[in-house]
C-alpha positions as CSV (number, residue, x, y, z in Angstrom):
1,M,-43.3,98.1,10.3
2,P,-40.8,97.1,8.0
3,E,-41.2,93.5,6.3
4,R,-39.1,91.0,7.8
5,P,-36.3,89.9,5.5
6,F,-36.5,86.8,3.1
7,R,-33.2,84.7,5.2
8,V,-31.4,82.1,3.9
9,L,-29.0,79.5,5.4
10,S,-26.2,78.6,3.0
11,L,-24.2,75.1,4.2
12,D,-21.2,74.0,3.1
13,G,-20.0,70.2,2.3
14,G,-16.9,69.1,4.4
15,G,-17.6,65.2,5.6
16,M,-16.7,64.8,9.3
17,R,-16.1,68.1,9.6
18,G,-19.8,68.9,10.3
19,A,-19.4,68.5,13.8
20,Y,-17.8,72.0,13.4
21,T,-21.2,73.1,11.6
22,A,-23.7,71.5,13.9
23,T,-21.4,72.7,17.2
24,Y,-21.3,76.2,15.8
25,L,-24.9,76.8,14.9
26,S,-26.1,75.0,18.6
27,A,-23.3,77.4,20.3
28,V,-24.4,80.7,18.9
29,A,-28.2,79.6,19.2
30,S,-27.6,78.7,22.5
31,G,-25.9,82.0,23.8
32,F,-29.0,83.9,22.4
33,S,-31.5,81.8,24.0
34,H,-29.9,82.8,27.2
35,R,-29.4,86.2,26.4
36,R,-33.3,86.4,25.7
37,G,-34.0,84.0,29.1
38,V,-36.1,81.6,26.8
39,G,-35.7,78.1,26.3
40,A,-34.0,76.0,23.3
41,L,-34.1,78.0,19.7
42,D,-35.6,76.6,16.8
43,V,-32.7,77.8,14.6
44,G,-34.1,75.7,11.5
45,A,-37.3,77.9,11.7
46,A,-35.5,80.8,12.2
47,F,-35.0,80.8,8.0
48,D,-37.5,80.6,4.6
49,L,-34.9,78.6,3.0
50,I,-32.3,76.5,4.2
51,V,-29.5,74.9,1.2
52,G,-26.6,72.5,1.5
53,T,-24.0,70.3,0.3
54,S,-22.5,67.0,1.3
55,V,-22.4,66.9,5.3
56,G,-24.2,70.3,4.8
57,G,-27.3,68.7,3.0
58,I,-27.7,66.6,5.9
59,I,-27.8,69.4,8.7
60,A,-30.0,71.4,5.8
61,C,-32.7,68.3,6.2
62,S,-32.3,67.7,10.2
63,L,-32.6,71.4,10.6
64,A,-36.1,71.6,8.4
65,A,-37.1,68.8,10.5
66,G,-36.4,70.6,13.7
67,V,-33.6,67.7,14.8
68,P,-31.9,69.1,18.1
69,L,-28.5,70.3,16.9
70,E,-26.9,68.3,19.6
71,S,-28.3,65.4,18.0
72,M,-26.0,65.7,15.3
73,V,-23.2,66.0,17.0
74,S,-23.4,62.9,19.0
75,M,-24.0,60.9,15.4
76,F,-20.7,62.6,14.3
77,R,-19.0,61.1,17.4
78,E,-21.0,57.8,18.4
79,D,-21.8,56.8,14.5
80,G,-18.9,58.0,12.7
81,P,-16.2,55.4,13.1
82,R,-18.8,53.5,11.3
83,I,-19.6,55.7,8.3
84,F,-16.0,56.1,7.6
85,P,-14.7,52.9,8.4
86,R,-11.6,52.7,6.2
87,R,-9.6,55.8,5.8
88,L,-8.0,56.7,2.5
89,P,-4.2,55.4,2.8
90,A,-1.7,57.7,2.9
91,A,1.4,55.7,1.5
92,F,2.3,52.8,-0.9
93,G,2.6,49.4,0.6
94,W,0.8,46.5,1.4
95,R,-2.5,48.8,3.4
96,L,-2.6,50.5,0.0
97,V,-2.6,46.6,-1.7
98,R,-5.4,45.9,0.6
99,D,-7.3,48.8,0.0
100,I,-7.6,48.0,-3.6
101,F,-10.0,45.0,-2.7
102,A,-11.2,46.0,0.8
103,R,-12.4,49.6,0.1
104,P,-15.4,48.5,-2.0
105,R,-16.9,46.4,1.0
106,A,-15.7,48.9,3.5
107,I,-17.7,51.9,2.0
108,R,-20.6,49.5,1.6
109,A,-20.9,49.1,5.4
110,G,-20.2,53.1,5.8
111,A,-23.5,54.0,2.9
112,E,-25.8,51.5,5.4
113,Q,-24.3,52.6,8.5
114,L,-25.4,56.4,7.4
115,R,-28.6,55.2,6.1
116,A,-29.2,53.9,9.7
117,S,-27.8,56.8,11.5
118,L,-29.9,59.6,9.4
119,S,-33.3,57.1,9.2
120,R,-33.2,57.1,13.2
121,I,-32.9,61.2,13.2
122,L,-35.3,61.6,9.9
123,G,-37.2,58.7,9.8
124,T,-39.5,58.5,6.6
125,T,-40.5,61.7,6.2
126,T,-40.1,63.0,2.8
127,I,-39.2,66.3,1.3
128,K,-42.8,67.0,0.3
129,Q,-44.2,66.1,3.6
130,I,-41.7,67.9,5.8
131,Y,-42.5,71.5,4.0
132,E,-46.4,71.1,4.5
133,R,-45.4,70.4,8.3
134,R,-42.8,72.8,8.7
135,G,-43.1,75.5,5.8
136,I,-38.9,75.9,5.5
137,A,-38.0,75.6,2.1
138,L,-34.9,73.0,1.2
139,A,-32.6,72.8,-2.0
140,I,-29.8,70.1,-1.5
141,T,-27.2,69.6,-4.3
142,A,-26.5,66.1,-6.2
143,V,-24.9,64.9,-9.4
144,E,-27.3,62.7,-11.5
145,M,-25.0,60.2,-12.8
146,G,-27.5,58.9,-15.8
147,Q,-26.9,62.1,-18.0
148,H,-23.9,63.8,-15.4
149,R,-26.1,66.7,-14.4
150,S,-26.4,68.5,-11.5
151,W,-29.4,68.3,-9.4
152,V,-31.2,70.0,-6.7
153,F,-33.8,68.2,-4.3
154,K,-36.2,71.1,-4.0
155,T,-39.4,71.1,-1.5
156,P,-42.2,72.3,-3.6
157,H,-42.1,76.0,-2.7
158,L,-42.0,77.5,-5.9
159,A,-45.8,78.1,-7.7
160,S,-44.1,76.6,-10.9
161,S,-42.8,73.4,-9.3
162,N,-43.0,70.4,-11.1
163,H,-43.0,68.3,-8.1
164,R,-40.4,66.0,-9.3
165,D,-38.8,65.9,-5.7
166,D,-41.9,65.6,-3.8
167,G,-41.9,61.9,-2.5
168,Y,-38.0,61.3,-2.4
169,T,-37.3,60.7,1.6
170,L,-35.0,62.9,3.6
171,V,-33.0,60.3,4.3
172,D,-32.3,59.5,0.0
173,V,-31.5,62.8,-0.6
174,C,-28.9,63.0,2.1
175,L,-27.6,59.9,1.0
176,S,-27.4,61.3,-2.6
177,T,-25.6,64.7,-1.5
178,T,-23.3,62.8,0.2
179,A,-22.1,60.3,-1.9
180,A,-18.4,62.1,-2.2
181,P,-16.7,59.8,-4.9
182,I,-13.8,57.3,-3.3
183,Y,-14.9,58.4,0.3
184,R,-18.7,56.8,-0.2
185,S,-20.7,54.8,-1.8
186,L,-22.9,56.0,-5.1
187,A,-26.4,56.6,-4.1
188,A,-28.9,54.3,-5.9
189,V,-32.4,55.7,-5.2
190,D,-35.5,54.3,-6.4
191,H,-37.9,56.5,-8.2
192,P,-40.4,57.8,-5.5
193,D,-43.3,58.1,-8.0
194,S,-46.1,55.0,-8.8
195,G,-44.9,54.6,-11.8
196,P,-42.8,52.0,-13.5
197,S,-40.1,50.7,-11.1
198,G,-36.6,51.8,-11.4
199,Y,-34.2,54.0,-9.7
200,R,-30.9,56.5,-10.2
201,V,-27.6,57.2,-8.8
202,F,-26.3,60.2,-7.5
203,V,-22.9,61.5,-6.4
204,D,-21.9,64.3,-4.3
205,G,-23.1,67.8,-5.0
206,G,-19.8,69.3,-4.0
207,L,-18.5,68.3,-7.5
208,W,-20.4,71.5,-8.7
209,A,-21.4,73.5,-5.4
210,N,-19.8,72.5,-2.2
211,N,-20.6,76.0,-1.6
212,P,-24.5,76.2,-2.6
213,V,-24.6,80.3,-1.8
214,L,-25.5,80.8,-5.6
215,V,-28.1,78.3,-5.4
216,G,-29.4,79.8,-2.3
217,L,-29.4,82.9,-3.9
218,L,-31.2,82.2,-7.3
219,E,-34.2,80.3,-5.1
220,A,-34.3,83.4,-2.8
221,L,-34.8,85.2,-6.0
222,E,-37.8,82.9,-7.3
223,L,-39.2,82.4,-3.6
224,A,-39.3,86.0,-1.9
225,K,-41.7,89.0,-2.7
226,P,-40.9,91.5,-5.1
227,A,-39.3,94.0,-2.8
228,Q,-38.6,92.0,0.1
229,E,-34.8,92.1,1.5
230,I,-32.7,89.0,0.9
231,Q,-30.3,88.2,3.9
232,I,-28.2,85.2,2.9
233,F,-25.8,83.7,6.2
234,C,-23.3,81.0,5.3
235,L,-21.3,78.6,7.1
236,G,-18.4,76.3,6.3
237,T,-16.8,73.3,8.0
238,C,-13.9,74.4,9.2
239,P,-11.7,75.1,6.5
240,Q,-8.2,74.3,6.2
241,P,-5.7,77.0,6.9
242,V,-5.6,78.4,4.0
243,G,-2.3,78.4,1.3
244,D,0.3,76.0,0.1
245,S,4.1,76.7,-0.3
246,I,5.3,75.0,-3.0
247,R,9.0,74.7,-4.4
248,R,9.4,74.1,-7.9
249,A,10.8,70.7,-7.6
250,E,7.1,69.7,-6.3
251,V,5.1,70.8,-8.8
252,D,5.5,67.4,-10.3
253,R,2.8,65.5,-7.9
254,G,1.8,61.9,-8.3
255,L,-0.8,59.9,-6.2
256,L,1.4,59.6,-3.1
257,Q,1.9,63.6,-3.1
258,W,-2.5,63.6,-3.9
259,K,-2.6,61.1,-1.2
260,F,-4.7,58.9,-3.9
261,G,-7.2,61.9,-4.8
262,G,-7.7,62.7,-0.8
263,L,-6.2,65.9,-0.8
264,V,-8.5,67.5,-4.2
265,A,-11.6,67.6,-2.0
266,P,-10.2,69.6,0.7
267,L,-8.8,72.2,-2.1
268,A,-11.8,72.4,-3.9
269,I,-13.9,73.0,-1.0
270,D,-11.7,75.8,0.1
271,A,-11.7,77.4,-3.1
272,Q,-15.2,77.4,-3.5
273,E,-15.8,78.9,-0.3
274,L,-14.0,82.1,-1.3
275,A,-15.0,82.2,-4.7
276,F,-18.8,81.6,-4.9
277,D,-19.2,83.7,-1.7
278,N,-17.8,86.4,-3.8
279,M,-19.9,86.0,-7.1
280,A,-23.0,85.9,-4.9
281,R,-21.8,88.9,-3.5
282,I,-20.9,90.7,-7.2
283,L,-24.4,89.5,-8.6
284,A,-26.2,91.2,-5.1
285,K,-24.7,94.6,-6.3
286,H,-26.6,94.2,-9.7
287,L,-30.1,93.3,-7.9
288,A,-30.7,96.8,-6.7
289,P,-33.1,98.5,-5.3
290,R,-33.8,95.1,-4.4
291,V,-31.4,94.8,-1.1
292,V,-29.4,91.5,-0.7
293,S,-26.4,90.7,1.6
294,V,-24.2,87.8,1.6
295,T,-22.9,87.1,4.6
296,R,-20.5,84.3,6.0
297,L,-20.8,83.5,9.7
298,P,-17.5,84.7,11.7
299,G,-14.8,82.5,13.1
300,D,-11.0,82.8,13.9
301,R,-8.5,81.6,12.0
302,V,-7.7,78.0,12.2
303,P,-4.7,77.2,14.1
304,A,-2.0,74.9,12.7
305,A,-2.5,72.5,15.0
306,L,-5.8,71.3,13.5
307,M,-4.6,70.6,10.3
308,K,-3.8,67.1,11.2
309,Y,-7.9,66.6,12.0
310,L,-9.2,68.0,9.0
311,D,-9.3,64.9,6.6
312,L,-13.1,64.3,5.5
313,D,-13.1,61.3,6.7
314,E,-11.1,61.9,10.3
315,T,-13.2,60.1,13.0
316,R,-11.1,60.0,16.0
317,P,-12.5,61.1,19.2
318,A,-9.7,63.9,19.4
319,A,-10.3,65.2,15.8
320,I,-14.0,65.7,17.1
321,D,-13.0,67.1,20.0
322,A,-10.8,69.5,18.2
323,L,-13.6,70.5,15.8
324,I,-15.7,71.1,19.1
325,N,-13.9,73.2,20.7
326,Q,-12.8,75.4,17.5
327,A,-16.5,75.7,16.6
328,R,-17.7,76.8,20.1
329,S,-14.5,79.3,20.4
330,D,-15.8,80.5,16.6
331,A,-19.4,81.0,18.5
332,D,-18.0,83.1,21.3
333,I,-16.3,85.3,18.4
334,A,-20.1,85.6,16.6
335,N,-21.7,86.4,19.4
336,S,-19.2,89.2,20.7
337,R,-19.8,90.7,17.2
338,C,-23.1,90.7,17.9
339,S,-22.9,93.5,20.8
340,N,-20.8,95.8,18.6
341,P,-23.6,98.2,17.1
342,N,-20.9,99.2,13.8
343,D,-20.6,95.8,13.1
344,A,-23.0,95.4,9.9
345,A,-22.7,91.9,9.8
346,G,-22.9,91.1,13.4
347,Q,-26.1,93.1,13.9
348,L,-28.1,91.2,10.8
349,I,-26.7,88.0,12.9
350,C,-27.9,89.4,16.1
351,R,-31.5,90.5,14.7
352,L,-31.6,86.4,12.9
353,F,-31.3,85.1,16.1
354,D,-32.9,87.4,18.2
355,D,-35.9,86.7,16.1
356,A,-35.5,82.9,16.0
357,P,-38.6,81.3,17.5
358,V,-38.3,79.1,20.7
359,A,-38.1,75.3,19.9
360,S,-41.8,73.7,20.8
361,P,-41.2,71.6,23.9
362,L,-43.8,68.9,22.7
363,A,-41.1,68.7,19.2
364,L,-38.2,68.6,21.6
365,E,-40.0,65.9,23.5
366,A,-41.2,63.9,20.5
367,Q,-37.5,64.1,18.7
368,A,-36.0,62.6,21.8
369,Q,-38.2,59.8,21.9
370,R,-36.8,59.2,18.5
371,L,-33.4,59.4,19.2
């Protein structure tokens, strides 16, 4: 009997668009649970390693902890307006002037709400404890501001681990990976060890790895057995319809045209999704005889009507509904592709969810009591 593949889930960042990610995974898993005639699937336990950036880091930690994906969607819907209480200004005027003075207070309140929301779901569990309890490896990206260096929060899944991150709580890890400049407060996180008091300051890992697939590939190569097949599944956050038609007279963009920096992040998200997937696939070809596949979970083209709902800090109920509806539609495509024996990506997805364990009723009950 062939050895089970080493499976990795890579989750991109994207602010409130994380509602799409959580809904997509939930809908695909629900389709397979019905097809298999079993209860809810434990999606996190279907993977040996989960990597995530920004909101993808939140979903990664939640999956590793066994949090139902529906609870994540509820958090976006119910707590989103308080996590992003003040949207970026879109034009010059008094609102922009007020924002100069009001934004620091607003993002502080948003960070406090995010901490409260995450604490309700994840409790005080540390990154080491979740690995000991569930055996799911985590790698969550951030930037450490003290030296402007990339940082990956890791469970102690490697024999060579220096256990640097063991004491960080999942909540602090999530706050660190989601601390997007302009949108969120920087994350000041206390040192978790018992040494002298102090703290580190982190910002969003999307500054260097919004698509963390290469982090996932490198960790998998370290963690998987020498000849074990590696399967990496990537999922984004409903990227915008790709491309801009820009006239020559429009190239001199200023603050207003870039929405005071707010349009830079979505551009980076879209560019990284394609670029990093391609780099990972090119690298995979050079790892023979080891078999490595990189599969982006399929979806349909995003309709132009969804554009007005894709800002990273967009919290209106209509926006959440639109993201959820798009995710469910895209999940239907994924489930349909699984029934095609000639669709290689579809067959990989099918085997992944066919192998996913059923969630323990006791674990689900414990999570429900916490929520």
